[in-house]
BAPA-478781 format. One record per atom (N, C-alpha, C): x negated, y, z; atom name; residue in three letters; chain; residue number from 1. Coordinates in Angstrom, 3 decimals. Layout:
X|Y|Z|a|r|c|k
X|Y|Z|CA|ALA|A|NUM;
...
// end
This chain:
X|Y|Z|a|r|c|k
-0.937|-1.168|-0.056|N|HIS|A|1;
0.014|-0.056|-0.025|CA|HIS|A|1;
-0.925|1.238|0.018|C|HIS|A|1;
-2.164|1.082|0.493|N|ARG|A|2;
-2.938|2.298|0.498|CA|ARG|A|2;
-3.393|2.770|-0.992|C|ARG|A|2;
-3.481|1.924|-1.915|N|VAL|A|3;
-3.632|2.285|-3.361|CA|VAL|A|3;
-2.384|3.297|-3.740|C|VAL|A|3;
-1.210|2.592|-3.531|N|VAL|A|4;
-0.021|3.396|-3.903|CA|VAL|A|4;
-0.107|4.769|-3.237|C|VAL|A|4;
-0.504|5.024|-1.990|N|GLN|A|5;
-0.325|6.172|-1.357|CA|GLN|A|5;
-1.451|7.219|-2.145|C|GLN|A|5;
-2.561|6.613|-2.386|N|LEU|A|6;
-3.533|7.475|-2.949|CA|LEU|A|6;
-3.184|7.828|-4.406|C|LEU|A|6;
-2.373|6.853|-5.069|N|ILE|A|7;
-1.872|7.382|-6.424|CA|ILE|A|7;
-0.758|8.522|-6.284|C|ILE|A|7;
0.066|8.440|-5.264|N|ILE|A|8;
1.053|9.444|-4.989|CA|ILE|A|8;
0.376|10.676|-4.637|C|ILE|A|8;
-0.601|10.710|-3.959|N|GLU|A|9;
-1.370|11.799|-3.331|CA|GLU|A|9;
-2.075|12.574|-4.686|C|GLU|A|9;
-2.659|11.893|-5.698|N|GLU|A|10;
-3.413|12.188|-6.767|CA|GLU|A|10;
-2.509|12.755|-7.691|C|GLU|A|10;
-1.205|12.194|-7.665|N|GLY|A|11;
-0.288|12.399|-8.738|CA|GLY|A|11;
-0.040|11.327|-9.895|C|GLY|A|11;
0.847|10.581|-9.793|N|PRO|A|12;
1.149|9.403|-10.658|CA|PRO|A|12;
0.947|9.862|-12.133|C|PRO|A|12;
1.501|11.044|-12.498|N|VAL|A|13;
1.397|11.469|-13.920|CA|VAL|A|13;
-0.139|11.614|-14.407|C|VAL|A|13;
-0.841|12.262|-13.435|N|GLU|A|14;
-2.266|12.467|-13.771|CA|GLU|A|14;
-3.018|11.085|-13.720|C|GLU|A|14;
-2.593|10.180|-12.932|N|VAL|A|15;
-3.330|8.907|-12.908|CA|VAL|A|15;
-2.999|8.191|-14.361|C|VAL|A|15;
-1.727|8.223|-14.749|N|ALA|A|16;
-1.286|7.422|-15.864|CA|ALA|A|16;
-2.066|8.139|-17.185|C|ALA|A|16;
-2.503|9.097|-17.106|N|GLN|A|17;
-3.216|9.780|-18.222|CA|GLN|A|17;
-4.643|9.352|-18.262|C|GLN|A|17;
-5.148|8.804|-17.109|N|HIS|A|18;
-6.603|8.612|-17.027|CA|HIS|A|18;
-6.943|7.322|-17.604|C|HIS|A|18;
-8.131|7.065|-18.156|N|MET|A|19;
-8.552|5.801|-18.934|CA|MET|A|19;
-8.361|4.588|-17.925|C|MET|A|19;
-8.900|4.753|-16.713|N|PHE|A|20;
-8.829|3.623|-15.668|CA|PHE|A|20;
-7.674|3.556|-14.787|C|PHE|A|20;
-7.114|4.790|-14.592|N|GLY|A|21;
-6.000|5.103|-13.726|CA|GLY|A|21;
-4.766|4.318|-14.278|C|GLY|A|21;
-4.570|4.453|-15.577|N|CYS|A|22;
-3.453|3.712|-16.209|CA|CYS|A|22;
-3.531|2.256|-16.097|C|CYS|A|22;
-4.522|1.687|-16.106|N|ARG|A|23;
-4.823|0.248|-15.875|CA|ARG|A|23;
-4.469|-0.161|-14.400|C|ARG|A|23;
-4.859|0.680|-13.481|N|VAL|A|24;
-4.320|0.466|-12.087|CA|VAL|A|24;
-2.839|0.436|-11.993|C|VAL|A|24;
-2.046|1.443|-12.621|N|LEU|A|25;
-0.841|1.476|-12.651|CA|LEU|A|25;
-0.008|0.259|-13.332|C|LEU|A|25;
-0.723|-0.117|-14.442|N|GLU|A|26;
-0.150|-1.347|-15.146|CA|GLU|A|26;
-0.104|-2.519|-14.229|C|GLU|A|26;
-1.224|-2.706|-13.561|N|ARG|A|27;
-1.419|-3.889|-12.770|CA|ARG|A|27;
-0.371|-3.838|-11.565|C|ARG|A|27;
-0.057|-2.685|-11.043|N|LEU|A|28;
0.858|-2.520|-9.857|CA|LEU|A|28;
2.090|-2.850|-10.395|C|LEU|A|28;
2.539|-2.330|-11.575|N|PHE|A|29;
3.996|-2.564|-11.972|CA|PHE|A|29;
3.968|-4.127|-12.413|C|PHE|A|29;
2.996|-4.746|-12.690|N|LYS|A|30;
3.047|-6.227|-13.238|CA|LYS|A|30;
3.329|-7.044|-11.901|C|LYS|A|30;
2.419|-6.702|-10.833|N|HIS|A|31;
2.387|-7.644|-9.663|CA|HIS|A|31;
2.897|-7.149|-8.372|C|HIS|A|31;
3.561|-6.047|-8.453|N|THR|A|32;
4.309|-5.389|-7.182|CA|THR|A|32;
5.792|-5.285|-7.380|C|THR|A|32;
6.462|-6.099|-6.425|N|PRO|A|33;
7.975|-5.995|-6.589|CA|PRO|A|33;
8.453|-4.685|-6.303|C|PRO|A|33;
9.517|-4.194|-6.745|N|ALA|A|34;
10.199|-2.925|-6.510|CA|ALA|A|34;
10.469|-2.862|-5.040|C|ALA|A|34;
10.104|-1.494|-4.555|N|SER|A|35;
10.263|-1.317|-3.120|CA|SER|A|35;
10.364|0.335|-2.937|C|SER|A|35;
10.772|0.671|-1.785|N|SER|A|36;
10.916|2.004|-1.610|CA|SER|A|36;
9.694|3.102|-1.929|C|SER|A|36;
8.564|2.502|-1.623|N|PHE|A|37;
7.462|3.234|-1.883|CA|PHE|A|37;
7.100|3.257|-3.337|C|PHE|A|37;
7.444|2.397|-4.092|N|MET|A|38;
7.260|2.246|-5.581|CA|MET|A|38;
8.119|3.410|-6.222|C|MET|A|38;
9.099|3.663|-5.627|N|ILE|A|39;
10.167|4.709|-6.133|CA|ILE|A|39;
9.348|6.069|-6.276|C|ILE|A|39;
8.624|6.341|-5.069|N|ASP|A|40;
7.957|7.596|-5.180|CA|ASP|A|40;
6.826|7.593|-6.232|C|ASP|A|40;
6.315|6.503|-6.686|N|LEU|A|41;
5.442|6.290|-7.690|CA|LEU|A|41;
5.987|6.537|-9.181|C|LEU|A|41;
7.248|5.840|-9.275|N|ILE|A|42;
7.689|5.821|-10.615|CA|ILE|A|42;
8.684|7.085|-10.877|C|ILE|A|42;
9.188|7.807|-10.085|N|GLY|A|43;
10.011|9.091|-10.201|CA|GLY|A|43;
9.383|10.108|-11.035|C|GLY|A|43;
8.137|10.480|-10.727|N|PRO|A|44;
7.430|11.398|-11.440|CA|PRO|A|44;
6.935|10.985|-12.869|C|PRO|A|44;
6.957|9.772|-13.062|N|LEU|A|45;
6.627|9.186|-14.260|CA|LEU|A|45;
7.836|9.272|-15.302|C|LEU|A|45;
8.965|9.125|-14.655|N|LEU|A|46;
10.136|9.079|-15.519|CA|LEU|A|46;
10.571|10.547|-15.789|C|LEU|A|46;
10.134|11.409|-14.968|N|CYS|A|47;
10.303|12.910|-15.378|CA|CYS|A|47;
9.476|13.276|-16.468|C|CYS|A|47;
8.359|12.665|-16.790|N|GLU|A|48;
7.408|13.041|-17.787|CA|GLU|A|48;
7.348|11.872|-18.913|C|GLU|A|48;
8.394|11.151|-19.064|N|SER|A|49;
8.410|9.893|-19.806|CA|SER|A|49;
8.162|10.188|-21.202|C|SER|A|49;
8.705|11.251|-21.796|N|VAL|A|50;
8.304|11.536|-23.294|CA|VAL|A|50;
6.857|12.007|-23.362|C|VAL|A|50;
6.433|12.717|-22.670|N|MET|A|51;
4.922|13.193|-22.744|CA|MET|A|51;
4.028|11.888|-22.577|C|MET|A|51;
4.203|11.125|-21.642|N|LEU|A|52;
3.479|10.011|-21.326|CA|LEU|A|52;
3.505|8.923|-22.389|C|LEU|A|52;
4.776|8.823|-23.056|N|SER|A|53;
4.958|7.782|-24.147|CA|SER|A|53;
4.029|8.194|-25.422|C|SER|A|53;
3.815|9.388|-25.537|N|LYS|A|54;
2.882|9.957|-26.626|CA|LYS|A|54;
1.432|9.996|-26.254|C|LYS|A|54;
1.095|9.718|-25.026|N|HIS|A|55;
-0.291|10.012|-24.494|CA|HIS|A|55;
-0.978|8.637|-24.792|C|HIS|A|55;
-2.336|8.743|-25.081|N|LYS|A|56;
-3.096|7.720|-25.428|CA|LYS|A|56;
-3.342|6.633|-24.410|C|LYS|A|56;
-3.269|7.203|-23.067|N|TYR|A|57;
-3.174|6.220|-21.877|CA|TYR|A|57;
-1.831|5.968|-21.323|C|TYR|A|57;
-1.088|7.076|-21.175|N|GLY|A|58;
0.173|7.084|-20.615|CA|GLY|A|58;
1.304|6.146|-21.301|C|GLY|A|58;
1.017|5.783|-22.541|N|ASN|A|59;
1.990|4.971|-23.273|CA|ASN|A|59;
2.016|3.606|-22.632|C|ASN|A|59;
0.859|3.160|-22.313|N|TYR|A|60;
0.675|1.829|-21.867|CA|TYR|A|60;
1.375|1.642|-20.427|C|TYR|A|60;
1.368|2.623|-19.815|N|VAL|A|61;
2.137|2.753|-18.452|CA|VAL|A|61;
3.658|2.633|-18.609|C|VAL|A|61;
4.209|3.330|-19.781|N|MET|A|62;
5.521|3.359|-20.092|CA|MET|A|62;
5.913|1.840|-20.487|C|MET|A|62;
5.010|1.351|-21.343|N|GLN|A|63;
5.245|-0.012|-21.794|CA|GLN|A|63;
5.378|-0.904|-20.589|C|GLN|A|63;
4.507|-0.856|-19.804|N|LYS|A|64;
4.505|-1.850|-18.671|CA|LYS|A|64;
5.818|-1.737|-17.717|C|LYS|A|64;
6.288|-0.389|-17.702|N|LEU|A|65;
7.447|-0.259|-16.821|CA|LEU|A|65;
8.520|-0.847|-17.600|C|LEU|A|65;
8.645|-0.777|-18.908|N|LEU|A|66;
9.703|-1.475|-19.817|CA|LEU|A|66;
9.676|-2.863|-19.631|C|LEU|A|66;
8.505|-3.404|-19.654|N|GLU|A|67;
8.367|-4.910|-19.587|CA|GLU|A|67;
8.558|-5.352|-18.191|C|GLU|A|67;
8.069|-4.819|-17.183|N|HIS|A|68;
8.238|-5.546|-15.861|CA|HIS|A|68;
9.185|-4.803|-14.955|C|HIS|A|68;
9.843|-3.713|-15.304|N|GLY|A|69;
10.723|-3.002|-14.491|CA|GLY|A|69;
12.055|-3.683|-14.354|C|GLY|A|69;
12.885|-3.243|-13.430|N|SER|A|70;
14.194|-3.776|-13.294|CA|SER|A|70;
15.126|-3.397|-14.346|C|SER|A|70;
16.233|-3.914|-14.582|N|CYS|A|71;
17.150|-3.672|-15.623|CA|CYS|A|71;
17.719|-2.192|-15.480|C|CYS|A|71;
17.817|-1.753|-14.248|N|GLY|A|72;
18.300|-0.377|-13.920|CA|GLY|A|72;
17.155|0.649|-14.427|C|GLY|A|72;
15.891|0.259|-14.098|N|LEU|A|73;
14.740|1.135|-14.475|CA|LEU|A|73;
14.674|1.212|-15.957|C|LEU|A|73;
14.683|0.149|-16.600|N|ARG|A|74;
14.629|0.084|-17.988|CA|ARG|A|74;
15.714|1.044|-18.580|C|ARG|A|74;
17.015|0.845|-18.194|N|SER|A|75;
18.085|1.747|-18.702|CA|SER|A|75;
17.783|3.270|-18.177|C|SER|A|75;
17.188|3.469|-17.216|N|GLY|A|76;
16.884|4.927|-16.896|CA|GLY|A|76;
15.781|5.448|-17.885|C|GLY|A|76;
14.813|4.746|-18.214|N|ILE|A|77;
13.799|5.124|-19.245|CA|ILE|A|77;
14.427|5.244|-20.546|C|ILE|A|77;
15.154|4.426|-20.931|N|VAL|A|78;
15.921|4.702|-22.220|CA|VAL|A|78;
16.678|5.838|-22.271|C|VAL|A|78;
17.600|6.081|-21.152|N|ARG|A|79;
18.232|7.297|-21.123|CA|ARG|A|79;
17.325|8.721|-21.133|C|ARG|A|79;
16.257|8.484|-20.539|N|SER|A|80;
15.310|9.731|-20.471|CA|SER|A|80;
14.809|9.856|-21.809|C|SER|A|80;
14.597|8.902|-22.688|N|LEU|A|81;
13.978|8.933|-23.948|CA|LEU|A|81;
14.765|8.889|-25.098|C|LEU|A|81;
16.227|8.700|-24.968|N|LEU|A|82;
16.937|8.319|-26.198|CA|LEU|A|82;
16.932|9.415|-27.135|C|LEU|A|82;
17.104|10.740|-26.697|N|SER|A|83;
17.237|11.720|-27.894|CA|SER|A|83;
15.958|11.814|-28.662|C|SER|A|83;
14.916|11.525|-27.986|N|ASP|A|84;
13.611|11.614|-28.628|CA|ASP|A|84;
13.021|10.312|-29.384|C|ASP|A|84;
13.834|9.325|-29.506|N|PHE|A|85;
13.366|7.965|-30.030|CA|PHE|A|85;
13.119|8.272|-31.535|C|PHE|A|85;
13.972|8.868|-32.312|N|PRO|A|86;
13.804|9.022|-33.633|CA|PRO|A|86;
12.311|9.643|-33.932|C|PRO|A|86;
11.968|10.664|-33.367|N|GLU|A|87;
10.654|11.164|-33.362|CA|GLU|A|87;
9.489|10.266|-33.001|C|GLU|A|87;
9.735|9.686|-31.755|N|MET|A|88;
8.776|8.690|-31.172|CA|MET|A|88;
8.498|7.318|-31.962|C|MET|A|88;
9.566|7.015|-32.752|N|ALA|A|89;
9.391|5.903|-33.605|CA|ALA|A|89;
8.343|6.025|-34.563|C|ALA|A|89;
8.142|7.360|-35.017|N|LEU|A|90;
6.981|7.692|-36.028|CA|LEU|A|90;
5.595|8.034|-35.446|C|LEU|A|90;
5.726|8.108|-34.101|N|HIS|A|91;
4.500|8.481|-33.429|CA|HIS|A|91;
3.554|7.344|-33.146|C|HIS|A|91;
2.219|7.545|-33.306|N|ARG|A|92;
1.294|6.325|-33.275|CA|ARG|A|92;
1.314|5.673|-32.075|C|ARG|A|92;
1.402|6.363|-30.799|N|MET|A|93;
1.428|5.632|-29.609|CA|MET|A|93;
2.856|5.349|-29.082|C|MET|A|93;
3.756|6.451|-29.326|N|ALA|A|94;
5.078|6.387|-28.721|CA|ALA|A|94;
5.911|5.214|-29.529|C|ALA|A|94;
5.531|4.932|-30.568|N|SER|A|95;
6.309|3.806|-31.362|CA|SER|A|95;
6.153|2.516|-30.571|C|SER|A|95;
5.100|2.308|-29.899|N|ASN|A|96;
5.016|1.064|-29.125|CA|ASN|A|96;
6.005|1.101|-27.908|C|ASN|A|96;
6.286|2.098|-27.314|N|VAL|A|97;
7.145|2.326|-26.232|CA|VAL|A|97;
8.563|2.085|-26.874|C|VAL|A|97;
8.898|2.607|-28.030|N|VAL|A|98;
10.083|2.300|-28.626|CA|VAL|A|98;
10.328|0.834|-28.782|C|VAL|A|98;
9.287|0.132|-29.350|N|GLN|A|99;
9.416|-1.090|-29.629|CA|GLN|A|99;
9.602|-2.055|-28.359|C|GLN|A|99;
8.872|-1.695|-27.334|N|ASN|A|100;
9.113|-2.464|-26.011|CA|ASN|A|100;
10.506|-2.165|-25.416|C|ASN|A|100;
11.034|-0.875|-25.675|N|ALA|A|101;
12.341|-0.586|-25.205|CA|ALA|A|101;
13.301|-1.639|-25.950|C|ALA|A|101;
13.164|-1.730|-27.208|N|VAL|A|102;
14.020|-2.794|-27.837|CA|VAL|A|102;
13.952|-4.077|-27.379|C|VAL|A|102;
12.480|-4.422|-27.255|N|ARG|A|103;
12.287|-5.907|-26.871|CA|ARG|A|103;
12.703|-6.159|-25.526|C|ARG|A|103;
12.674|-5.327|-24.527|N|TYR|A|104;
12.959|-5.822|-22.990|CA|TYR|A|104;
14.251|-5.226|-22.658|C|TYR|A|104;
15.034|-4.280|-22.996|N|CYS|A|105;
16.046|-3.845|-22.579|CA|CYS|A|105;
17.355|-4.691|-22.908|C|CYS|A|105;
18.499|-4.528|-22.139|N|ASN|A|106;
19.551|-5.420|-22.212|CA|ASN|A|106;
20.384|-4.790|-23.679|C|ASN|A|106;
21.260|-5.672|-24.064|N|SER|A|107;
21.911|-5.425|-25.207|CA|SER|A|107;
22.674|-3.955|-25.341|C|SER|A|107;
23.183|-3.497|-24.240|N|GLU|A|108;
23.883|-2.271|-24.387|CA|GLU|A|108;
22.822|-1.197|-24.566|C|GLU|A|108;
21.580|-1.175|-23.952|N|ASP|A|109;
20.599|-0.249|-24.230|CA|ASP|A|109;
20.042|-0.437|-25.691|C|ASP|A|109;
19.855|-1.656|-26.067|N|GLN|A|110;
19.401|-1.833|-27.485|CA|GLN|A|110;
20.316|-1.191|-28.504|C|GLN|A|110;
21.688|-1.413|-28.284|N|TRP|A|111;
22.661|-0.786|-29.097|CA|TRP|A|111;
22.774|0.756|-29.069|C|TRP|A|111;
22.305|1.408|-27.925|N|ALA|A|112;
22.229|2.884|-27.916|CA|ALA|A|112;
21.030|3.132|-28.672|C|ALA|A|112;
19.961|2.467|-28.661|N|ILE|A|113;
18.796|2.933|-29.334|CA|ILE|A|113;
19.008|2.715|-30.920|C|ILE|A|113;
19.585|1.613|-31.215|N|ALA|A|114;
19.853|1.458|-32.691|CA|ALA|A|114;
20.732|2.559|-33.184|C|ALA|A|114;
21.824|2.911|-32.574|N|CYS|A|115;
22.884|3.974|-32.953|CA|CYS|A|115;
22.012|5.269|-33.042|C|CYS|A|115;
21.227|5.534|-32.074|N|THR|A|116;
20.416|6.863|-32.044|CA|THR|A|116;
19.511|6.810|-33.283|C|THR|A|116;
18.686|5.766|-33.477|N|LEU|A|117;
17.831|5.732|-34.706|CA|LEU|A|117;
18.533|5.827|-36.031|C|LEU|A|117;
19.632|5.083|-36.088|N|LEU|A|118;
20.493|5.059|-37.351|CA|LEU|A|118;
21.244|6.346|-37.770|C|LEU|A|118;
21.517|7.124|-36.683|N|SER|A|119;
22.287|8.367|-36.838|CA|SER|A|119;
21.555|9.536|-36.791|C|SER|A|119;
20.160|9.363|-36.761|N|ALA|A|120;
19.236|10.616|-36.598|CA|ALA|A|120;
19.139|11.301|-38.010|C|ALA|A|120;
19.271|12.659|-37.868|N|GLN|A|121;
19.104|13.460|-39.251|CA|GLN|A|121;
17.517|13.630|-39.565|C|GLN|A|121;
16.733|13.699|-38.455|N|SER|A|122;
15.463|13.835|-38.660|CA|SER|A|122;
14.767|12.871|-37.682|C|SER|A|122;
13.831|12.171|-38.014|N|PRO|A|123;
13.411|11.852|-39.587|CA|PRO|A|123;
14.608|10.852|-40.108|C|PRO|A|123;
14.585|11.011|-41.460|N|PRO|A|124;
15.560|10.161|-42.185|CA|PRO|A|124;
15.165|8.731|-42.006|C|PRO|A|124;
16.354|7.930|-42.196|N|LEU|A|125;
16.285|6.577|-41.910|CA|LEU|A|125;
15.265|5.847|-42.919|C|LEU|A|125;
15.161|6.471|-44.158|N|GLU|A|126;
14.119|5.800|-45.134|CA|GLU|A|126;
12.693|5.941|-44.484|C|GLU|A|126;
12.363|7.164|-43.896|N|GLU|A|127;
11.067|7.305|-43.336|CA|GLU|A|127;
10.801|6.193|-42.003|C|GLU|A|127;
11.847|6.066|-41.238|N|LEU|A|128;
11.778|5.138|-40.161|CA|LEU|A|128;
11.577|3.726|-40.841|C|LEU|A|128;
12.312|3.458|-41.912|N|ALA|A|129;
12.230|2.007|-42.308|CA|ALA|A|129;
10.890|1.570|-42.953|C|ALA|A|129;
10.097|2.636|-43.409|N|VAL|A|130;
8.904|2.235|-44.017|CA|VAL|A|130;
7.749|2.258|-43.004|C|VAL|A|130;
7.949|2.878|-41.875|N|HIS|A|131;
6.986|3.210|-40.863|CA|HIS|A|131;
6.716|1.835|-40.059|C|HIS|A|131;
5.453|1.666|-39.533|N|LYS|A|132;
4.985|0.444|-38.728|CA|LYS|A|132;
6.015|0.126|-37.829|C|LYS|A|132;
// end
C-alpha cells in the first residue's frame, strides 16, 4: 500500500506519463484488486483519460485499466472517452485504447462505441475503415 500512497502523493497522472511509472501502474492494475485506496489512484486518471490515451506512455495505463478494471470502471472510461473516440481511432497511440475498449467492454458499451464511430461526421467512416 505504500507504493500506492507514493503514487497518489506524486500524482497518478504524472506517474502515468513517466517511462517507468506507467509500468508500475500497469502492474498495480493487473495484480491489485479494486479497493478504496485504488479509487484515489484511478479517479485522477479518469479525469485526464483523453490526454493519457494519446500519450506515449499514458495510453498503456488506460489499456490496462480497460483490460483489468471492473465492468463499472470500463463503462466509466468509455463514457469519458466516447465523444472523442472518432478522433482517437485515427491517433497512433489512442487507437490502441479504442481497440481495447471494444475488446474488453460489455456489449452495451461496444454498441455505444460502434454507434459513435459510425455516426461521426469527422473523420468520415471511409477514413476510419482504411486506418489501422
